[in-house]
C-alpha positions as CSV (number, residue, x, y, z in Angstrom):
1,M,107.1,114.4,101.2
2,R,104.4,115.1,98.4
3,R,106.1,112.9,95.9
4,A,105.7,109.8,97.8
5,R,102.2,109.2,96.8
6,D,102.6,109.7,93.2
7,P,104.1,106.1,92.5
8,F,101.2,104.9,94.0
9,F,98.5,106.4,92.0
10,W,100.8,105.8,88.6
11,G,100.6,102.0,89.3
12,L,96.7,102.4,89.7
13,F,96.7,104.5,86.2
14,S,99.0,101.9,84.7
15,A,97.1,99.2,85.9
16,G,93.5,100.8,85.5
17,G,94.6,101.1,81.9
18,M,95.8,98.0,81.1
19,L,92.7,96.1,82.5
20,A,90.5,98.5,80.3
21,A,92.2,98.1,77.5
22,L,92.1,94.0,77.8
23,L,89.0,93.2,79.4
24,L,86.4,95.9,78.6
25,P,86.3,95.3,74.4
26,A,85.5,91.4,76.0
27,L,82.7,92.9,78.2
28,F,81.3,95.3,75.7
29,L,80.8,92.3,73.6
30,I,79.4,89.7,75.6
31,V,76.8,92.1,76.9
32,A,76.2,94.6,74.2
33,V,76.6,92.4,70.9
34,A,76.2,88.9,71.9
35,A,73.8,88.3,74.5
36,P,70.9,90.8,72.7
37,L,71.9,89.0,69.7
38,G,70.9,85.3,72.0
39,W,74.2,83.7,71.2
40,F,74.5,82.8,75.2
41,G,70.6,81.7,75.5
42,M,70.6,84.4,78.6
43,T,68.5,87.3,77.3
44,A,66.1,87.6,80.6
45,H,67.0,90.1,83.5
46,V,67.1,87.1,85.8
47,D,69.8,85.3,84.3
48,W,72.0,88.3,84.2
49,L,71.2,88.6,88.2
50,A,72.4,85.2,88.5
51,L,75.3,85.1,86.8
52,V,76.3,88.7,88.7
53,G,75.3,86.5,92.2
54,N,78.6,85.0,92.1
55,P,81.2,86.5,94.3
56,L,83.8,86.2,92.3
57,L,82.3,87.8,89.4
58,R,81.6,90.7,91.9
59,L,84.7,90.8,92.9
60,G,86.4,90.9,89.5
61,L,83.9,93.3,88.6
62,F,84.6,95.9,91.2
63,G,88.5,94.9,91.1
64,L,87.8,96.3,87.0
65,L,85.6,99.4,88.1
66,F,88.1,100.6,90.8
67,L,90.9,100.4,88.5
68,A,89.2,102.1,85.6
69,F,87.9,104.6,88.1
70,F,91.5,105.6,89.0
71,H,92.9,105.3,85.5
72,A,90.2,107.9,84.3
73,A,91.0,110.3,87.9
74,H,94.5,109.9,87.0
75,R,94.4,111.2,83.0
76,F,92.0,114.0,84.0
77,R,94.3,115.3,86.4
78,Y,97.3,115.5,84.1
79,T,95.1,116.6,81.6
80,L,94.4,119.4,83.6
81,Y,97.6,119.7,85.3
82,D,99.8,119.8,82.0
83,G,97.6,120.3,79.3
84,M,95.5,123.2,80.4
85,Q,98.8,124.2,82.7
86,L,97.1,124.3,86.0
87,Y,99.9,124.2,88.1
88,H,98.5,126.3,90.7
89,L,95.3,123.9,91.4
90,D,97.4,121.0,91.7
91,A,96.2,120.1,95.7
92,L,92.3,121.0,94.4
93,I,92.5,118.9,91.5
94,S,93.8,115.9,93.2
95,V,91.7,116.2,95.7
96,L,89.2,116.5,93.1
97,T,89.4,114.0,90.6
98,Y,90.8,111.0,93.1
99,G,87.7,111.9,95.2
100,V,85.4,111.5,92.5
101,A,87.1,108.3,91.7
102,T,86.8,107.2,95.2
103,V,83.0,108.3,95.5
104,L,82.6,106.2,91.9
105,T,84.1,103.1,93.6
106,L,81.8,103.4,96.6
107,I,78.9,103.4,94.8
108,A,79.9,100.6,92.4
109,A,80.9,98.6,95.6
110,V,77.2,98.9,97.0
111,V,75.6,98.3,93.7
112,L,77.7,95.2,93.3
113,A,76.9,94.1,96.8
114,T,73.0,94.8,96.3
115,A,72.9,93.1,92.8
116,G,72.7,89.5,94.2
């Protein structure tokens, strides 16, 4: 019965890795390079809060963060499990890594819900 959950977490891992590889470089370019250089004319904090006030953007950011957190948790789990050969701690490692990803996702949800 334990193996029934593995495809779900592998799906989150692959979706998070793909979205992170596709969207995070563009997001970094926009937020960390283009905005400080004034390419968009949005330099004030109020302008960025108005942009994040869009519910579709919030939903997209939440989805990206959710998948990225679970991608990182899955990668870290199997690094500990296979890389460090901690086979006997599989249940504890699973609970801790996915628990941290869940807590970070909830924090992201709260921050995004209150950001607008």
